[in-house]
Every structure is written in C-alpha cells, then in structure tokens.
TITI-991075 format. One record per atom (N, C-alpha, C, O): chain; residue number from 1; y, z, x; atom name. Coordinates in pm, 1 decimal. Layout:
// TITI-991075
A:NUM:Y:Z:X:CA
...
// end
This chain:
// TITI-991075
A:1:-129.2:-2.4:99.5:N
A:1:-15.0:-21.1:25.1:CA
A:1:114.5:0.1:53.2:C
A:1:212.7:-35.2:-12.1:O
A:2:106.7:85.6:197.8:N
A:2:254.2:101.3:242.4:CA
A:2:162.1:109.7:379.2:C
A:2:39.9:123.1:385.5:O
A:3:312.0:91.1:547.7:N
A:3:251.1:76.1:654.2:CA
A:3:322.3:262.3:695.1:C
A:3:299.0:328.4:796.3:O
A:4:405.0:299.0:581.0:N
A:4:483.6:437.4:603.1:CA
A:4:387.5:523.6:556.0:C
A:4:362.6:545.6:437.4:O
A:5:326.9:578.6:665.8:N
A:5:169.4:655.6:610.3:CA
A:5:258.5:819.4:591.5:C
A:5:377.3:804.9:620.3:O
A:6:233.7:921.3:562.7:N
A:6:224.5:1041.9:567.6:CA
A:6:174.1:1077.7:727.3:C
A:6:85.5:1031.8:799.5:O
A:7:286.0:1192.5:744.9:N
A:7:260.8:1268.8:875.4:CA
A:7:303.6:1392.3:888.8:C
A:7:418.7:1424.3:858.8:O
A:8:197.8:1491.8:944.6:N
A:8:234.3:1603.1:896.2:CA
A:8:349.7:1678.1:987.0:C
A:8:401.2:1789.3:975.9:O
A:9:370.0:1563.9:1087.8:N
A:9:450.5:1607.3:1193.4:CA
A:9:634.0:1530.9:1138.4:C
A:9:738.1:1554.2:1199.9:O
A:10:622.1:1438.8:1007.0:N
A:10:717.3:1407.5:1007.1:CA
A:10:801.6:1404.0:963.6:C
A:10:882.1:1310.9:962.0:O
A:11:809.9:1540.0:898.6:N
A:11:885.5:1599.5:840.1:CA
A:11:1001.6:1679.0:926.8:C
A:11:1124.2:1668.9:922.6:O
A:12:911.1:1765.6:1010.3:N
A:12:965.6:1887.9:1047.3:CA
A:12:1057.9:1790.6:1202.8:C
A:12:1162.0:1833.3:1252.6:O
A:13:1003.9:1693.7:1238.6:N
A:13:1040.4:1592.7:1307.3:CA
A:13:1210.9:1590.8:1279.3:C
A:13:1298.8:1635.7:1352.9:O
A:14:1222.3:1535.0:1171.0:N
A:14:1355.6:1467.5:1066.5:CA
A:14:1436.3:1568.4:1070.0:C
A:14:1555.7:1570.3:1100.0:O
A:15:1364.6:1655.5:1036.9:N
A:15:1440.4:1782.2:1001.0:CA
A:15:1544.5:1819.4:1142.6:C
A:15:1666.5:1835.1:1145.6:O
A:16:1435.5:1826.4:1261.8:N
A:16:1535.9:1874.6:1400.4:CA
A:16:1622.7:1741.0:1424.4:C
A:16:1737.9:1757.0:1464.9:O
A:17:1565.8:1584.0:1397.7:N
A:17:1633.9:1477.6:1492.9:CA
A:17:1774.8:1550.3:1413.9:C
A:17:1871.2:1598.5:1473.4:O
A:18:1755.9:1542.5:1263.3:N
A:18:1917.6:1559.8:1173.9:CA
A:18:2001.2:1654.2:1226.7:C
A:18:2107.6:1626.6:1282.1:O
A:19:1953.4:1774.9:1210.4:N
A:19:1992.9:1899.3:1239.6:CA
A:19:2104.0:1859.5:1368.1:C
A:19:2225.4:1840.0:1373.3:O
A:20:1967.7:1859.3:1487.6:N
A:20:2073.0:1809.7:1594.3:CA
A:20:2194.2:1692.1:1642.8:C
A:20:2303.4:1702.2:1698.6:O
A:21:2117.9:1583.9:1593.2:N
A:21:2276.2:1499.6:1522.2:CA
A:21:2412.8:1604.7:1512.3:C
A:21:2512.8:1632.0:1578.7:O
A:22:2355.3:1639.2:1399.6:N
A:22:2507.7:1705.5:1343.3:CA
A:22:2525.8:1784.6:1360.0:C
A:22:2586.3:1843.5:1270.4:O
A:23:2494.0:1860.3:1482.6:N
A:23:2533.7:1953.5:1521.5:CA
A:23:2509.2:2114.4:1464.9:C
A:23:2573.3:2215.1:1494.9:O
A:24:2382.9:2098.9:1364.5:N
A:24:2378.6:2228.9:1283.7:CA
A:24:2282.8:2371.4:1397.8:C
A:24:2217.2:2345.0:1498.6:O
A:25:2299.0:2474.2:1355.3:N
A:25:2201.7:2544.6:1420.9:CA
A:25:2126.6:2620.5:1328.4:C
A:25:2180.0:2680.7:1235.3:O
A:26:1989.2:2620.3:1352.7:N
A:26:1924.0:2735.2:1258.7:CA
A:26:2025.7:2830.9:1208.8:C
A:26:2031.6:2849.0:1087.2:O
A:27:2085.3:2877.8:1267.2:N
A:27:2154.3:3013.1:1204.9:CA
A:27:2232.3:2948.3:1115.5:C
A:27:2283.1:3028.2:1036.8:O
A:28:2261.8:2837.9:1096.1:N
A:28:2376.5:2772.3:984.1:CA
A:28:2303.0:2783.3:840.4:C
A:28:2368.1:2790.6:736.2:O
A:29:2188.6:2783.8:843.3:N
A:29:2139.9:2757.2:715.6:CA
A:29:2069.4:2928.5:654.3:C
A:29:1977.3:2959.6:578.8:O
A:30:2173.9:3007.7:737.3:N
A:30:2166.7:3165.6:622.9:CA
A:30:2241.0:3147.0:511.1:C
A:30:2255.2:3246.4:439.9:O
A:31:2293.2:3043.7:476.4:N
A:31:2318.5:3061.5:296.5:CA
A:31:2209.5:2982.6:211.4:C
A:31:2223.1:2968.3:89.9:O
A:32:2103.9:2933.8:279.8:N
A:32:1997.6:2919.2:181.9:CA
A:32:1837.8:2928.5:241.5:C
A:32:1738.3:2907.0:172.3:O
A:33:1836.8:2963.7:378.4:N
A:33:1731.4:3029.9:440.3:CA
A:33:1763.8:3075.7:565.9:C
A:33:1863.6:3075.1:638.0:O
A:34:1606.1:3131.1:573.0:N
A:34:1675.6:3270.5:728.9:CA
A:34:1590.1:3138.3:863.3:C
A:34:1512.0:3043.2:857.8:O
A:35:1653.1:3199.0:948.5:N
A:35:1646.6:3122.2:1056.9:CA
A:35:1522.1:3109.1:1120.0:C
A:35:1486.2:3014.7:1190.4:O
A:36:1447.3:3227.4:1085.3:N
A:36:1283.9:3214.4:1089.0:CA
A:36:1255.0:3073.9:969.8:C
A:36:1255.2:2957.1:1008.7:O
A:37:1237.7:3102.9:862.1:N
A:37:1226.4:2957.9:790.0:CA
A:37:1218.0:2884.5:848.5:C
A:37:1105.2:2848.6:882.0:O
A:38:1341.4:2812.7:899.7:N
A:38:1378.2:2692.8:923.1:CA
A:38:1326.2:2618.0:1049.6:C
A:38:1312.9:2497.3:1069.9:O
A:39:1293.9:2756.0:1150.1:N
A:39:1209.8:2762.4:1217.0:CA
A:39:1051.2:2669.7:1240.7:C
A:39:996.6:2588.0:1315.0:O
A:40:1032.1:2744.8:1129.0:N
A:40:899.4:2701.3:1054.8:CA
A:40:795.3:2622.9:1004.6:C
A:40:675.1:2597.3:998.4:O
A:41:980.6:2585.3:952.9:N
A:41:948.6:2387.2:895.7:CA
A:41:955.8:2330.5:1040.1:C
A:41:873.4:2245.9:1074.8:O
A:42:1010.5:2355.6:1088.7:N
A:42:1037.3:2257.8:1230.6:CA
A:42:910.4:2229.8:1291.1:C
A:42:870.8:2119.9:1329.9:O
A:43:828.9:2379.4:1296.7:N
A:43:752.3:2354.2:1388.5:CA
A:43:630.3:2306.4:1272.0:C
A:43:512.6:2309.4:1307.9:O
A:44:652.4:2279.4:1185.5:N
A:44:503.7:2224.2:1032.8:CA
A:44:471.9:2327.3:1026.3:C
A:44:352.1:2319.6:1053.7:O
A:45:499.6:2453.7:1003.7:N
A:45:405.6:2585.1:961.1:CA
A:45:417.2:2581.5:781.5:C
A:45:330.7:2595.7:695.1:O
A:46:571.7:2554.8:773.3:N
A:46:557.2:2567.1:646.7:CA
A:46:689.2:2434.7:572.4:C
A:46:782.4:2370.4:620.8:O
A:47:619.3:2448.8:418.6:N
A:47:662.9:2304.2:360.4:CA
A:47:747.8:2317.2:250.0:C
A:47:728.6:2358.0:135.5:O
A:48:861.2:2267.0:317.8:N
A:48:962.9:2283.4:160.6:CA
A:48:919.6:2217.6:31.5:C
A:48:846.9:2120.4:11.3:O
A:49:997.6:2313.7:-65.7:N
A:49:940.3:2217.5:-193.7:CA
A:49:1067.0:2155.8:-208.9:C
A:49:1170.6:2193.0:-153.9:O
A:50:1057.2:2083.1:-267.3:N
A:50:1180.0:1965.4:-340.5:CA
A:50:1339.3:2065.0:-339.7:C
A:50:1440.9:2063.6:-270.1:O
A:51:1302.5:2126.0:-429.3:N
A:51:1446.6:2208.2:-429.3:CA
A:51:1489.4:2278.2:-324.7:C
A:51:1604.1:2318.9:-306.4:O
A:52:1366.4:2296.6:-233.8:N
A:52:1413.9:2342.9:-94.1:CA
A:52:1492.8:2221.2:-29.8:C
A:52:1615.3:2228.2:-20.6:O
A:53:1420.7:2105.6:16.4:N
A:53:1440.9:2011.0:95.4:CA
A:53:1616.7:1996.2:30.9:C
A:53:1713.6:1979.5:105.0:O
A:54:1624.0:2007.3:-120.2:N
A:54:1769.4:1992.8:-108.8:CA
A:54:1866.9:2050.4:-95.6:C
A:54:1980.3:2002.5:-95.9:O
A:55:1829.2:2186.3:-79.2:N
A:55:1909.0:2283.9:-11.4:CA
A:55:1951.1:2279.8:154.7:C
A:55:2055.5:2305.5:214.7:O
A:56:1792.5:2226.4:204.6:N
A:56:1833.8:2222.4:335.5:CA
A:56:1915.4:2068.2:385.0:C
A:56:1963.6:2026.5:490.4:O
A:57:1902.0:2023.7:269.1:N
A:57:1971.9:1872.3:315.1:CA
A:57:2145.9:1931.3:321.6:C
A:57:2229.6:1952.5:409.3:O
A:58:2138.3:1939.2:196.7:N
A:58:2328.0:2009.9:185.4:CA
A:58:2373.0:2062.8:310.2:C
A:58:2462.9:2003.1:369.3:O
A:59:2330.1:2151.9:351.8:N
A:59:2377.2:2231.5:478.2:CA
A:59:2351.4:2125.8:627.7:C
A:59:2432.5:2121.1:720.2:O
A:60:2245.8:2062.2:623.7:N
A:60:2232.3:1916.0:739.7:CA
A:60:2382.2:1803.0:666.5:C
A:60:2436.7:1714.2:732.0:O
A:61:2410.6:1832.4:554.3:N
A:61:2532.6:1757.8:544.6:CA
A:61:2507.7:1585.8:468.1:C
A:61:2596.8:1502.9:450.0:O
A:62:2345.7:1569.2:431.2:N
A:62:2242.3:1412.7:403.1:CA
A:62:2218.4:1443.2:327.8:C
A:62:2196.7:1561.3:301.0:O
A:63:2209.8:1339.1:247.9:N
A:63:2131.3:1331.1:125.6:CA
A:63:2004.9:1366.3:162.4:C
A:63:1962.2:1343.7:275.6:O
A:64:1910.4:1445.2:35.8:N
A:64:1800.9:1451.1:65.5:CA
A:64:1677.8:1336.6:98.9:C
A:64:1574.7:1362.3:161.0:O
A:65:1716.2:1200.7:40.2:N
A:65:1665.3:1087.0:37.8:CA
A:65:1654.6:1053.5:229.6:C
A:65:1562.8:999.3:291.2:O
A:66:1740.9:1090.8:264.1:N
A:66:1803.2:1034.1:423.7:CA
A:66:1679.1:1109.3:502.7:C
A:66:1606.0:1058.0:587.5:O
A:67:1674.3:1260.5:446.4:N
A:67:1598.5:1352.1:566.8:CA
A:67:1410.8:1343.9:507.3:C
A:67:1322.5:1406.8:565.6:O
A:68:1384.4:1253.4:383.2:N
A:68:1272.6:1200.3:326.2:CA
A:68:1227.2:1086.4:404.3:C
A:68:1118.0:1069.2:458.5:O
A:69:1347.3:999.0:400.1:N
A:69:1334.5:860.3:482.4:CA
A:69:1295.0:879.0:634.9:C
A:69:1197.4:824.6:686.6:O
A:70:1367.4:947.6:687.9:N
A:70:1305.7:976.1:855.6:CA
A:70:1199.3:1045.6:842.1:C
A:70:1111.6:1019.1:924.3:O
A:71:1172.2:1138.1:755.3:N
A:71:990.0:1198.3:754.6:CA
A:71:918.8:1105.3:732.8:C
A:71:797.0:1122.2:728.5:O
A:72:983.8:963.5:710.1:N
A:72:866.7:860.9:683.9:CA
A:72:907.8:787.9:806.3:C
A:72:806.5:799.6:875.2:O
A:73:983.2:727.6:868.5:N
A:73:951.5:635.0:982.5:CA
A:73:1004.0:719.2:1091.4:C
A:73:1104.3:777.8:1132.2:O
A:74:843.5:684.8:1122.9:N
A:74:807.0:772.7:1242.3:CA
A:74:895.2:731.3:1398.6:C
A:74:932.6:809.5:1486.0:O
A:75:909.9:580.5:1392.8:N
A:75:949.7:552.7:1518.0:CA
A:75:1170.2:592.2:1512.8:C
A:75:1263.7:595.6:1592.9:O
A:76:1152.1:607.3:1400.1:N
A:76:1321.1:636.4:1379.6:CA
A:76:1430.3:548.5:1442.2:C
A:76:1516.7:576.6:1525.4:O
A:77:1397.7:418.5:1369.7:N
A:77:1460.9:313.3:1428.1:CA
A:77:1543.9:230.2:1354.6:C
A:77:1469.8:180.9:1269.5:O
A:78:1667.5:182.5:1337.9:N
A:78:1698.4:95.0:1269.1:CA
A:78:1677.7:24.3:1140.8:C
A:78:1701.3:19.1:1020.1:O
A:79:1588.6:-52.7:1295.6:N
A:79:1477.9:-157.3:1163.4:CA
A:79:1360.6:-65.0:1113.5:C
A:79:1315.3:-111.8:1009.1:O
A:80:1297.9:46.6:1151.0:N
A:80:1203.9:136.3:1080.0:CA
A:80:1283.1:135.1:951.1:C
A:80:1248.9:79.4:846.7:O
A:81:1367.6:187.9:967.7:N
A:81:1443.4:232.9:837.1:CA
A:81:1481.5:147.6:749.4:C
A:81:1486.7:179.0:630.5:O
A:82:1509.1:45.3:786.2:N
A:82:1531.3:-99.7:716.2:CA
A:82:1423.3:-111.7:674.9:C
A:82:1451.1:-150.9:561.6:O
A:83:1342.0:-109.2:677.7:N
A:83:1188.6:-199.8:664.6:CA
A:83:1157.1:-110.0:522.3:C
A:83:1149.0:-155.5:408.3:O
A:84:1139.3:57.8:573.7:N
A:84:1158.9:148.1:462.5:CA
A:84:1211.7:144.6:358.8:C
A:84:1155.2:149.8:249.6:O
A:85:1310.8:136.7:376.2:N
A:85:1420.6:111.3:249.3:CA
A:85:1425.9:11.9:156.2:C
A:85:1453.9:13.0:36.3:O
A:86:1385.7:-97.0:252.1:N
A:86:1342.4:-244.3:153.5:CA
A:86:1253.1:-261.6:93.2:C
A:86:1262.5:-342.2:0.6:O
A:87:1098.3:-179.3:123.8:N
A:87:996.9:-140.0:46.3:CA
A:87:1043.4:-38.0:-74.7:C
A:87:1018.8:-76.4:-189.0:O
A:88:1090.5:53.5:-62.3:N
A:88:1162.0:99.4:-168.5:CA
A:88:1194.8:80.3:-271.6:C
A:88:1148.3:107.6:-382.3:O
A:89:1361.4:-17.0:-204.0:N
A:89:1381.7:-74.6:-332.5:CA
A:89:1340.0:-168.3:-417.2:C
A:89:1393.2:-185.3:-526.8:O
A:90:1203.0:-263.8:-357.1:N
A:90:1148.2:-331.9:-419.7:CA
A:90:1057.0:-279.7:-520.6:C
A:90:1020.9:-336.9:-623.4:O
A:91:1020.8:-152.0:-474.4:N
A:91:934.3:-67.5:-543.9:CA
A:91:1007.8:6.6:-698.8:C
A:91:958.0:57.3:-799.3:O
A:92:1118.1:-14.2:-662.7:N
A:92:1194.0:63.1:-745.1:CA
A:92:1191.6:-83.1:-873.6:C
A:92:1142.3:-92.1:-986.0:O
A:93:1266.6:-174.5:-791.2:N
A:93:1298.2:-298.3:-909.4:CA
A:93:1213.2:-369.6:-975.6:C
A:93:1248.1:-465.7:-1044.1:O
A:94:1081.5:-327.3:-961.6:N
A:94:915.8:-357.5:-978.0:CA
A:94:912.9:-272.1:-1144.2:C
A:94:889.4:-292.2:-1263.4:O
A:95:954.5:-169.9:-1048.9:N
A:95:877.9:-61.2:-1200.5:CA
A:95:1028.4:-32.5:-1296.6:C
A:95:1020.3:-4.3:-1416.2:O
A:96:1158.1:-44.3:-1227.0:N
A:96:1255.0:-94.7:-1375.7:CA
A:96:1240.7:-187.9:-1447.7:C
A:96:1264.0:-157.0:-1564.6:O
A:97:1203.3:-325.1:-1429.3:N
A:97:1158.0:-465.3:-1438.3:CA
A:97:1047.8:-446.9:-1548.6:C
A:97:1031.9:-506.6:-1655.1:O
A:98:995.1:-371.7:-1504.9:N
A:98:882.1:-328.0:-1592.0:CA
A:98:827.7:-222.0:-1701.9:C
A:98:734.1:-219.0:-1781.7:O
A:99:960.0:-116.1:-1656.2:N
A:99:1007.3:-37.9:-1839.5:CA
A:99:1062.7:-158.5:-1902.4:C
A:99:1005.3:-199.5:-2003.3:O
A:100:1168.7:-223.6:-1856.9:N
A:100:1263.1:-282.8:-1947.7:CA
A:100:1175.6:-446.1:-2033.9:C
A:100:1226.2:-523.1:-2115.5:O
A:101:1042.7:-448.7:-1976.6:N
A:101:994.9:-564.1:-2007.1:CA
A:101:969.0:-508.6:-2197.3:C
A:101:947.2:-398.3:-2247.5:O
A:102:986.0:-653.5:-2258.9:N
A:102:910.7:-579.1:-2406.0:CA
A:102:772.9:-560.2:-2400.9:C
A:102:701.3:-640.8:-2341.6:O
A:103:751.5:-512.8:-2428.0:N
A:103:569.4:-462.7:-2489.2:CA
A:103:505.4:-546.1:-2606.8:C
A:103:527.9:-563.1:-2726.6:O
A:104:447.5:-573.7:-2547.0:N
A:104:346.0:-680.3:-2633.0:CA
A:104:241.2:-631.3:-2739.3:C
A:104:146.3:-564.5:-2698.1:O
A:105:251.4:-658.9:-2869.2:N
A:105:127.5:-577.7:-2930.7:CA
A:105:29.7:-665.3:-2955.6:C
A:105:43.0:-781.5:-2917.4:O
A:106:-70.6:-629.1:-3015.4:N
A:106:-215.7:-723.9:-2974.9:CA
A:106:-192.0:-764.4:-3128.2:C
A:106:-268.2:-843.5:-3183.7:O
// end
C-alpha cells in the first residue's frame, strides 16, 4: 500500500529533530508534560496519544501532521516528505470523491 511504513523509532526521531531545530528544550514542555515524559517519548519508551501529540506539537510550534509526517519519512529529506504528502493528498482526494459520488441502488 505504501512505501512509508511504521517504524517504532520514527516518532521519537521526528520529535527530537523538530525540538532541536526549533531550539526547544525538554523543560519547555513543562506546561503539557514532564521532562521525564518527553525524554521517554524521545527514547521510544512512551507512545503518546493523539491528544498528547497535539499538545507536544503546540509546544514545538508545528502542526501535529508535521510531527506525524516526519515520523513516517525516515530519511528526513524534502523529496521523501513531498512523496509522502503526495500519497496522502491522492488518498484524501480519492476518499472524498468516493464519499460525494452518488450511490447506486440495485
């Protein structure tokens, strides 16, 4: 289905990459989490819920989908990111087209 497979290290790596790029410390997450929790996420010991991903992304100053996208783009390249986003865009268009298509009754 996709070349972008789940990797248990993907989210921790994406989290650390964004945090360092944005100059955010683990202590800066104190409003939404403890430093220990953030450290555990970055080491792959904790798996955040969608609600927690939203809170973490807010502290990082990015959209939650940015965090999730980088979690699935393992080489962290622009071309890899564009390829994944192209796949997502195509799938969303297909789903929305199917949803709006008139249903046929037998």
